N, C-alpha and C positions, 0 to 999 in steps of 0.2 A: 422227581426222577430220585431214587433212594438207591444208597451203595449199598449192595448187598453183602453176603458173606465173603470175608477175604480168603480168598484160596491161596494165592502167591507168592513169593516173592522172586524178583530178580536181580540179578546182579548189572551193571552196567561196567564192562571192560573197558581199558583203552589198548589198543589194538595195534603192536608196529606193522608196517607194512614193509617186511625187510626189504623187499625188490625194488621200494622207496621208487623218486624220480630222480630224474639227471642230476640235478641239482646237487647231489651228495658226494656224484663220485671223486672228486678229488679229497673230501673231507676221506674217503672208507680209503684212499689208497696211500695217505699217512699217518702209519700205526701213532706216532705222537700224538697226533689231532685228535684219533681218533681214544684213544687211552685218558686223554687228559679232559674234565668236563668244559662244557664252554660255558660261559656267563649267559645271563639271561640278553643281554645286547647282543650278543653274537648269533643266537638262533635263529636262524633261517626256512622255515618249516611251512607245509602245506598241512592245514589240518582238518578231516572231514567229522565233520562235527553230527550228533544226534540232536533231534528236535526236543527242546523244551529247557527246563530250567537249570539240569546238569551242566550243560554248556555256558553258562553265566561266565564262571570261571577263565574260560577258555578266550569269552570277549574280552573282558579285564585286559587277560596276557594282550589280546591283538592291539587293543588300543594303546598299550604301551611301548608295543613293538610292531614295527609297519613292515617288519619282514616275516611278523607270523600272521600267516594267509588261510582264514576259514574258509572251509565251502562244506555248506550244509548240505544235509540228503534228509527227505522224505519220508522214502520208503526203503525197505529188501534189496530192490533193484538197483534202486542209486546206488544203494552201499554196496554191493557187490562190482557195480560197474566202475566206480573209482576206486578199488580196489586191484580190478584186473586191468585195468589202464594205466595203474602204476602214477596216478595221479595227485595223490598225496600220501604224506610220508607217514602221517599216524590217523587213527581212526576213532573217534571214542562210540561203543557202541555197546548196545546190549550182547550180554556175554552167550544168550545163546547165537546170534551171529554171525559171534567170534570162531565158536564153536563149528559152526554148518561152514564156514570158509576152509578152514582149518582142514575137517574133514573132507572138501573138494578139491584140496591139494595148493590150495593158493599159499604166497611166500608169505603168510602171516607167524606174528609172532606174542601171546599175549603177554603186557607190560606189566600191568597191575590190574587190580578191582578199585574202583574207585567210589562207588555208592553204591545201596543197596534199596530198592524201590519196593513198591507193594502194587501187587493187581487187587482186582475186587469183581465179584461176578456182579454185575448192573441191569439192573429193569425198569423198562417203565411203569412195571405192573405190581401194585399195592398189596397182591396176595399173596405174590411169589416172596417164601419164608427161609425154604430150605430147599435145599437138593433135590428133593423127593420133584418139590414145585416143579421142576424145570422139565418131567417126562412129558413128551408129546410136544415140545416147547423144541423151537431154533434157536438157537445160542449161535453168535458170532463169536470167533477167536482169534486171532493173529498166525499165522505160519502153522498150514499144514506139514504135521510131522516134527515140528520142532516144539521146545520146551514149554511153550506155552499147552498145546496143544497134549503134548505128554502128560503132564499131570494133571489135568484139569479131567480127562479119560481115566489114570489112576484114582482122583478124587471121587469121580463120578461112580467106579466100580466097586469103591470100598465101602460105598454107602448105597448098593445094592443097584444101579443101575448100569445098563447094559449101552455103553457110548455110540452103538451103531445102532441098535432096534429102540431103547428108548424113548431117544430126542434126535433133532437133527444139528449137527454140527457141521458150520457153514466157517468160510474163512476169507476173510477181507483183512488188508494194513490193518493196524490200529491207529493212523487217524483218520480212515474212512469211515471205521467201525464206530468211531467215537462220533461222525458224523450225523449216520445215519443215525443214532440211536440218540440224539438230540433232536432231529428232526421227524423221529418216528415211525422210520422208514424199516426200523428193528424195532424188537421188543426187550433181546437179551446178548448181551455180550459181554465178553471177558478184555476188560480194560485196566491198564495200568493210570501211576499217574504222568505227566499233567493230564492225560486222558480224560481219565476220568471227572475228576474236577472242571475240565475244558465241556466237558456232556452234560454233567448237572448242570455248567451256568446257562450253557445256552438251550436247554430247558425250559427251565425258566423264564430266557427271553421269549420263548416261543410262542 
């Protein structure tokens, strides 16, 4: 398994679910409490956390304050359900998911961008070295119509490759794409970290 051409950059954002959970009602009704910053010990939050090392700082916070509850999500459907059901106060999420949630009319607000991540076109085939080598192949991408899809298609077009005619683009959630790539069920995928490293390590064990 080899990491191929680095293609994409992805922001990971911290999204405030402004509708929030029921536990915040009293704080919202008290102007002085809302304007004064709370100490770490006073925080009482439910956080939707993205899979991967980016959540390590949040895990440390939870260890030091038992009132900070972490609720992991594994795919975009789980993330959307958390937000729409108002199960969490904050979510760590790829920026693309945050934008999709906002554009769908969900009551959310972007608080900050916390980290940059990199995505790779990965392949189990050693002869694939250039984007042109993907012609006639099937490439797995996460999120139809999302930022990964749009940028990958843009880069293909810039290299005189028609994304709708010269290759087949299929869609899976990132963890499933990583698993299928490492098991040999698919040969080409656009993956981020840590999924790209996980796929490489699992492929070596297979």
